[in-house]
MDTraj code that builds the backbone (N, CA, C; nanometers):
import mdtraj as md
import numpy as np

residues = "MET MET HIS ARG ARG VAL LEU ILE ILE ASP ASP GLU GLU SER ILE GLN LEU VAL VAL GLN PHE GLY LEU LYS LEU SER ALA GLY TRP ASP VAL LEU VAL ALA SER SER GLY LEU GLU GLY ILE ARG GLN ALA ALA SER GLU GLN PRO ASP MET ILE LEU LEU ASP VAL MET MET PRO GLU MET ASP GLY LEU THR THR PHE ARG GLU LEU GLN ASN ASN GLY GLU THR ARG SER ILE PRO VAL ILE LEU LEU THR ALA LYS ALA GLN ALA SER GLU LYS ARG LEU PHE ASN ASP THR GLY VAL GLN GLY VAL ILE THR LYS PRO PHE ASN SER LEU GLU LEU ALA GLU GLN ILE ILE LYS VAL LEU ASP TRP".split()
xyz = np.array([
    [0.5323, 0.1373, 1.9660],
    [0.5088, 0.1456, 1.8236],
    [0.4987, 0.2932, 1.7829],
    [0.5697, 0.3319, 1.6793],
    [0.5693, 0.4707, 1.6348],
    [0.4383, 0.5070, 1.5661],
    [0.4037, 0.6352, 1.5748],
    [0.2855, 0.6854, 1.5055],
    [0.3190, 0.7007, 1.3573],
    [0.2389, 0.6428, 1.2720],
    [0.2641, 0.6441, 1.1279],
    [0.1415, 0.6940, 1.0519],
    [0.1676, 0.7388, 0.9285],
    [0.0600, 0.7740, 0.8351],
    [0.0749, 0.6844, 0.7134],
    [-0.0322, 0.6130, 0.6836],
    [-0.0319, 0.5169, 0.5734],
    [-0.1338, 0.5614, 0.4697],
    [-0.0962, 0.5521, 0.3426],
    [-0.1890, 0.5774, 0.2327],
    [-0.2283, 0.4437, 0.1735],
    [-0.3581, 0.4151, 0.1710],
    [-0.4092, 0.2960, 0.1034],
    [-0.4655, 0.3400, -0.0312],
    [-0.4159, 0.2783, -0.1375],
    [-0.4677, 0.3041, -0.2714],
    [-0.5358, 0.1760, -0.3168],
    [-0.6682, 0.1770, -0.3151],
    [-0.7471, 0.0585, -0.3490],
    [-0.8848, 0.1040, -0.3934],
    [-0.9355, 0.0450, -0.5006],
    [-1.0657, 0.0852, -0.5531],
    [-1.1826, 0.0209, -0.4784],
    [-1.1553, -0.0757, -0.3921],
    [-1.2623, -0.1440, -0.3178],
    [-1.2821, -0.0784, -0.1816],
    [-1.4029, -0.0236, -0.1613],
    [-1.4326, 0.0449, -0.0359],
    [-1.4207, -0.0482, 0.0842],
    [-1.4579, -0.1748, 0.0678],
    [-1.4495, -0.2687, 0.1799],
    [-1.3047, -0.2875, 0.2254],
    [-1.2108, -0.2930, 0.1317],
    [-1.0684, -0.3062, 0.1673],
    [-1.0213, -0.1789, 0.2365],
    [-1.0603, -0.0645, 0.1841],
    [-1.0235, 0.0629, 0.2458],
    [-1.0668, 0.0663, 0.3921],
    [-1.1910, 0.0249, 0.4179],
    [-1.2450, 0.0283, 0.5537],
    [-1.1733, -0.0705, 0.6456],
    [-1.1460, -0.1901, 0.5948],
    [-1.0769, -0.2920, 0.6751],
    [-0.9365, -0.2440, 0.7123],
    [-0.8658, -0.1841, 0.6166],
    [-0.7312, -0.1327, 0.6428],
    [-0.7372, -0.0189, 0.7446],
    [-0.8294, 0.0754, 0.7239],
    [-0.8438, 0.1869, 0.8176],
    [-0.8707, 0.1353, 0.9578],
    [-0.9672, 0.0470, 0.9707],
    [-1.0051, -0.0080, 1.1009],
    [-0.8873, -0.0809, 1.1653],
    [-0.8244, -0.1697, 1.0895],
    [-0.7162, -0.2512, 1.1440],
    [-0.5962, -0.1704, 1.1884],
    [-0.5516, -0.0777, 1.1052],
    [-0.4318, -0.0006, 1.1387],
    [-0.4585, 0.1000, 1.2497],
    [-0.5774, 0.1572, 1.2522],
    [-0.6126, 0.2522, 1.3589],
    [-0.6248, 0.1789, 1.4925],
    [-0.6962, 0.0677, 1.4914],
    [-0.7220, -0.0059, 1.6151],
    [-0.5971, -0.0735, 1.6702],
    [-0.5222, -0.1412, 1.5834],
    [-0.4090, -0.2196, 1.6330],
    [-0.2822, -0.1373, 1.6535],
    [-0.2672, -0.0261, 1.5789],
    [-0.1412, 0.0477, 1.5866],
    [-0.1592, 0.1972, 1.6134],
    [-0.2824, 0.2476, 1.6034],
    [-0.3051, 0.3908, 1.6230],
    [-0.2550, 0.4763, 1.5078],
    [-0.2361, 0.4161, 1.3913],
    [-0.1863, 0.4888, 1.2756],
    [-0.2987, 0.5649, 1.2068],
    [-0.2623, 0.6747, 1.1420],
    [-0.3561, 0.7484, 1.0569],
    [-0.3553, 0.6842, 0.9192],
    [-0.4729, 0.6757, 0.8585],
    [-0.4836, 0.6139, 0.7268],
    [-0.5489, 0.7121, 0.6301],
    [-0.4782, 0.7415, 0.5231],
    [-0.5303, 0.8219, 0.4135],
    [-0.5819, 0.7254, 0.3076],
    [-0.6852, 0.7653, 0.2333],
    [-0.7485, 0.6751, 0.1377],
    [-0.7541, 0.7381, -0.0006],
    [-0.7167, 0.6597, -0.1011],
    [-0.7331, 0.6982, -0.2415],
    [-0.7997, 0.5815, -0.3143],
    [-0.8943, 0.6136, -0.4006],
    [-0.9715, 0.5100, -0.4700],
    [-0.9201, 0.4770, -0.6091],
    [-0.8150, 0.5464, -0.6543],
    [-0.7585, 0.5181, -0.7865],
    [-0.6085, 0.5470, -0.7836],
    [-0.5401, 0.4944, -0.8837],
    [-0.3965, 0.5189, -0.8923],
    [-0.3631, 0.6663, -0.9053],
    [-0.4364, 0.7369, -0.9908],
    [-0.4104, 0.8794, -1.0118],
    [-0.4333, 0.9603, -0.8841],
    [-0.5436, 0.9306, -0.8156],
    [-0.5726, 0.9989, -0.6879],
    [-0.4631, 0.9671, -0.5856],
    [-0.4178, 0.8434, -0.5849],
    [-0.3129, 0.8023, -0.4917],
    [-0.1808, 0.8735, -0.5163],
    [-0.1447, 0.8897, -0.6426],
    [-0.0216, 0.9602, -0.6773],
    [-0.0288, 1.1045, -0.6283],
    [-0.1431, 1.1682, -0.6502],
    [-0.1600, 1.3075, -0.6046],
    [-0.1497, 1.3178, -0.4525],
    [-0.2196, 1.2257, -0.3822],
    [-0.2161, 1.2295, -0.2356],
    [-0.0773, 1.2002, -0.1823],
    [-0.0091, 1.1053, -0.2431],
    [0.1260, 1.0710, -0.1973],
    [0.2177, 1.1932, -0.2078],
    [0.2057, 1.2670, -0.3171],
    [0.2897, 1.3849, -0.3366],
    [0.2549, 1.4955, -0.2377],
    [0.1270, 1.5157, -0.2116],
    [0.0872, 1.6270, -0.1247],
    [0.0951, 1.5928, 0.0240],
    [0.0649, 1.4693, 0.0604],
    [0.0569, 1.4300, 0.2021],
    [0.1848, 1.3662, 0.2560],
    [0.2696, 1.3133, 0.1686],
    [0.3950, 1.2486, 0.2086],
    [0.3748, 1.1463, 0.3214],
    [0.2965, 1.0403, 0.2959],
    [0.2758, 0.9384, 0.3991],
    [0.4050, 0.8623, 0.4278],
    [0.4055, 0.7904, 0.5398],
    [0.5229, 0.7098, 0.5757],
    [0.5374, 0.5871, 0.4868],
    [0.4249, 0.5394, 0.4340],
    [0.4274, 0.4257, 0.3419],
    [0.2959, 0.4178, 0.2682],
    [0.2948, 0.3365, 0.1617],
    [0.1761, 0.3193, 0.0773],
    [0.1437, 0.1714, 0.0660],
    [0.0161, 0.1383, 0.0890],
    [-0.0371, 0.0065, 0.0571],
    [-0.1086, 0.0215, -0.0762],
    [-0.0694, -0.0557, -0.1759],
    [-0.1161, -0.0357, -0.3126],
    [-0.1765, -0.1631, -0.3693],
    [-0.3038, -0.1550, -0.4063],
    [-0.3728, -0.2674, -0.4693],
    [-0.3149, -0.2894, -0.6089],
    [-0.2986, -0.4147, -0.6466],
    [-0.2438, -0.4466, -0.7780],
    [-0.3496, -0.4317, -0.8869],
    [-0.4697, -0.4842, -0.8628],
    [-0.5732, -0.4870, -0.9658],
    [-0.6743, -0.3737, -0.9439],
    [-0.6594, -0.2684, -1.0241],
    [-0.7519, -0.1553, -1.0204],
    [-0.7855, -0.1165, -1.1635],
    [-0.9047, -0.0620, -1.1872],
    [-0.9384, -0.0162, -1.3225],
    [-0.8578, 0.1090, -1.3577],
    [-0.8526, 0.1409, -1.4842],
    [-0.7853, 0.2585, -1.5391],
    [-0.6337, 0.2509, -1.5229],
    [-0.5826, 0.2647, -1.4004],
    [-0.4385, 0.2561, -1.3769],
    [-0.4147, 0.1475, -1.2727],
    [-0.3532, 0.0359, -1.3148],
    [-0.3309, -0.0736, -1.2206],
    [-0.2187, -0.0393, -1.1222],
    [-0.1992, -0.1262, -1.0258],
    [-0.1033, -0.1000, -0.9203],
    [0.0408, -0.0894, -0.9681],
    [0.0804, -0.1731, -1.0629],
    [0.2189, -0.1683, -1.1102],
    [0.2458, -0.0396, -1.1878],
    [0.1484, 0.0058, -1.2659],
    [0.1626, 0.1339, -1.3364],
    [0.1688, 0.2481, -1.2355],
    [0.0830, 0.2428, -1.1351],
    [0.0833, 0.3439, -1.0292],
    [0.2189, 0.3461, -0.9600],
    [0.2723, 0.2273, -0.9273],
    [0.4035, 0.2192, -0.8623],
    [0.5116, 0.2831, -0.9493],
    [0.5115, 0.2545, -1.0790],
    [0.6119, 0.3135, -1.1691],
    [0.6009, 0.4664, -1.1697],
    [0.4784, 0.5172, -1.1702],
    [0.4584, 0.6627, -1.1666],
    [0.5109, 0.7219, -1.0350],
    [0.4856, 0.6526, -0.9246],
    [0.5374, 0.6980, -0.7944],
    [0.6908, 0.7010, -0.7956],
    [0.7519, 0.6002, -0.8572],
    [0.8980, 0.5923, -0.8637],
    [0.9576, 0.6986, -0.9549],
    [0.8825, 0.7406, -1.0556],
    [0.9309, 0.8411, -1.1503],
    [0.9137, 0.9833, -1.0993],
    [0.8462, 0.9995, -0.9859],
    [0.8195, 1.1317, -0.9292],
    [0.9161, 1.1554, -0.8132],
    [0.9958, 1.2602, -0.8219],
    [1.0931, 1.2900, -0.7167],
    [1.0307, 1.3115, -0.5799],
    [0.9048, 1.3567, -0.5755],
    [0.8375, 1.3808, -0.4468],
    [0.7914, 1.2518, -0.3793],
    [0.7751, 1.1446, -0.4568],
    [0.7194, 1.0211, -0.4002],
    [0.8129, 0.9009, -0.4106],
    [0.9250, 0.9176, -0.4772],
    [1.0181, 0.8061, -0.5029],
    [1.0628, 0.7338, -0.3765],
    [1.0824, 0.8080, -0.2679],
    [1.1392, 0.7471, -0.1464],
    [1.0336, 0.6888, -0.0515],
    [0.9058, 0.6995, -0.0866],
    [0.8005, 0.6447, 0.0000],
    [0.7929, 0.4936, -0.0221],
    [0.8087, 0.4126, 0.0842],
    [0.8006, 0.2676, 0.0680],
    [0.6609, 0.2241, 0.0244],
    [0.6565, 0.1255, -0.0658],
    [0.5304, 0.0735, -0.1185],
    [0.5231, -0.0768, -0.0950],
    [0.4090, -0.1198, -0.0407],
    [0.3787, -0.2620, -0.0271],
    [0.2553, -0.2891, -0.1122],
    [0.2651, -0.3894, -0.1981],
    [0.1515, -0.4258, -0.2820],
    [0.0539, -0.5135, -0.2049],
    [-0.0751, -0.4898, -0.2283],
    [-0.1813, -0.5770, -0.1792],
    [-0.2345, -0.6522, -0.2999],
    [-0.2398, -0.7849, -0.2914],
    [-0.2846, -0.8610, -0.4070],
    [-0.3556, -0.9890, -0.3678],
    [-0.4498, -1.0275, -0.4516],
    [-0.5153, -1.1572, -0.4366],
    [-0.4365, -1.2631, -0.5138],
    [-0.3395, -1.2188, -0.5928],
    [-0.2559, -1.3110, -0.6712],
    [-0.1446, -1.3642, -0.5812],
    [-0.1607, -1.4859, -0.5344],
    [-0.0714, -1.5377, -0.4310],
    [0.0323, -1.6369, -0.4818],
    [0.0352, -1.6632, -0.6116],
    [0.1304, -1.7612, -0.6611],
    [0.2733, -1.7092, -0.6468],
    [0.3631, -1.8009, -0.6172],
    [0.5028, -1.7641, -0.5909],
    [0.5655, -1.6890, -0.7085],
    [0.5361, -1.7309, -0.8320],
    [0.5958, -1.6648, -0.9485],
    [0.5489, -1.5199, -0.9587],
    [0.4219, -1.4953, -0.9266],
    [0.3702, -1.3586, -0.9301],
    [0.4321, -1.2743, -0.8192],
    [0.4485, -1.3314, -0.7007],
    [0.5129, -1.2578, -0.5908],
    [0.6561, -1.2204, -0.6278],
    [0.7271, -1.3125, -0.6929],
    [0.8648, -1.2828, -0.7369],
    [0.8637, -1.1684, -0.8378],
    [0.7692, -1.1732, -0.9323],
    [0.7570, -1.0670, -1.0320],
    [0.7328, -0.9331, -0.9642],
    [0.6411, -0.9302, -0.8677],
    [0.6110, -0.8066, -0.7956],
    [0.7333, -0.7570, -0.7192],
    [0.8018, -0.8472, -0.6490],
    [0.9212, -0.8077, -0.5727],
    [1.0318, -0.7557, -0.6647],
    [1.0397, -0.8098, -0.7865],
    [1.1413, -0.7658, -0.8819],
    [1.1169, -0.6234, -0.9311],
    [0.9976, -0.5687, -0.9119],
    [0.9679, -0.4320, -0.9568],
    [1.0332, -0.3277, -0.8669],
    [1.0705, -0.3671, -0.7450],
    [1.1301, -0.2722, -0.6518],
    [1.0409, -0.2348, -0.5357],
    [0.9214, -0.2942, -0.5287],
    [0.8361, -0.2678, -0.4126],
    [0.9020, -0.3273, -0.2891],
    [0.8665, -0.2741, -0.1724],
    [0.9279, -0.3222, -0.0490],
    [0.8719, -0.4567, -0.0050],
    [0.7504, -0.4896, -0.0498],
    [0.6938, -0.6176, -0.0113],
    [0.5586, -0.6404, -0.0747],
    [0.5048, -0.7596, -0.0481],
    [0.3745, -0.7999, -0.1003],
    [0.2955, -0.8621, 0.0137],
    [0.1733, -0.8161, 0.0323],
    [0.0820, -0.8758, 0.1300],
    [-0.0367, -0.9314, 0.0519],
    [-0.0683, -1.0568, 0.0796],
    [-0.1729, -1.1264, 0.0060],
    [-0.3102, -1.1056, 0.0708],
    [-0.4088, -1.0786, -0.0142],
    [-0.5485, -1.0722, 0.0293],
    [-0.6029, -1.2139, 0.0248],
    [-0.6888, -1.2531, 0.1142],
    [-0.7346, -1.1758, 0.2295],
    [-0.6278, -1.1741, 0.3387],
    [-0.6311, -1.0704, 0.4202],
    [-0.5366, -1.0577, 0.5308],
    [-0.6155, -1.0293, 0.6577],
    [-0.5526, -1.0535, 0.7710],
    [-0.6143, -1.0246, 0.8999],
    [-0.5884, -0.8776, 0.9306],
    [-0.6942, -0.7981, 0.9374],
    [-0.6777, -0.6534, 0.9540],
    [-0.6076, -0.6174, 1.0843],
    [-0.6251, -0.6989, 1.1880],
    [-0.5623, -0.6691, 1.3163],
    [-0.4148, -0.7093, 1.3198],
    [-0.3704, -0.7863, 1.2211],
    [-0.2294, -0.8236, 1.2113],
    [-0.1577, -0.7473, 1.1008],
    [-0.2310, -0.6606, 1.0296],
    [-0.1737, -0.5890, 0.9164],
    [-0.0574, -0.4987, 0.9582],
    [-0.0727, -0.4258, 1.0670],
    [0.0358, -0.3377, 1.1133],
    [0.1620, -0.4197, 1.1412],
    [0.1460, -0.5356, 1.2042],
    [0.2614, -0.6217, 1.2320],
    [0.3280, -0.6667, 1.1028],
    [0.2469, -0.6997, 1.0014],
    [0.3020, -0.7415, 0.8731],
    [0.3804, -0.6267, 0.8085],
    [0.3251, -0.5063, 0.8140],
    [0.3919, -0.3899, 0.7559],
    [0.5242, -0.3638, 0.8283],
    [0.5215, -0.3674, 0.9612],
    [0.6420, -0.3446, 1.0413],
    [0.7502, -0.4462, 1.0043],
    [0.7095, -0.5710, 0.9867],
    [0.8039, -0.6766, 0.9526],
    [0.8623, -0.6550, 0.8125],
    [0.7756, -0.6231, 0.7148],
    [0.8220, -0.6029, 0.5779],
    [0.9177, -0.4833, 0.5689],
    [0.8826, -0.3738, 0.6365],
    [0.9632, -0.2513, 0.6250],
    [1.0736, -0.2428, 0.7301],
    [1.0785, -0.3405, 0.8203],
    [1.1794, -0.3422, 0.9270],
    [1.1764, -0.2134, 1.0092],
    [1.0551, -0.1717, 1.0459],
    [1.0350, -0.0511, 1.1291],
    [1.0596, -0.0817, 1.2732],
])
top = md.Topology()
chain = top.add_chain()
for i, resn in enumerate(residues, 1):
    res = top.add_residue(resn, chain, resSeq=i)
    for name in ("N", "CA", "C"):
        top.add_atom(name, md.element.get_by_symbol(name[0]), res)
traj = md.Trajectory(xyz[None], top)
């Protein structure tokens, strides 16, 4: 498994910790953390992670708005984004996939299987 750097953009500290723990333990990946869409956009531009896990429901700037901003920025446009969401209905997943994100992972997820899910979605 290749060494990767992942940026998690999520306002919930518990999700941040679960992602950090799961990806570090199961895959040895480095995990960068941002607690808001704006902070995530800045980190993505400066740190250039291999991929971004992006929460859909966040205050101030939601995940879809954050994704659009990432796509509009030449420094972050090519970074793959997977949405994290508690919204699991098929119609919502189709809507999310239609935005251009690389995939959708539904909460709750198994933190020790998260790296495998990311690898499968991104075909790494």
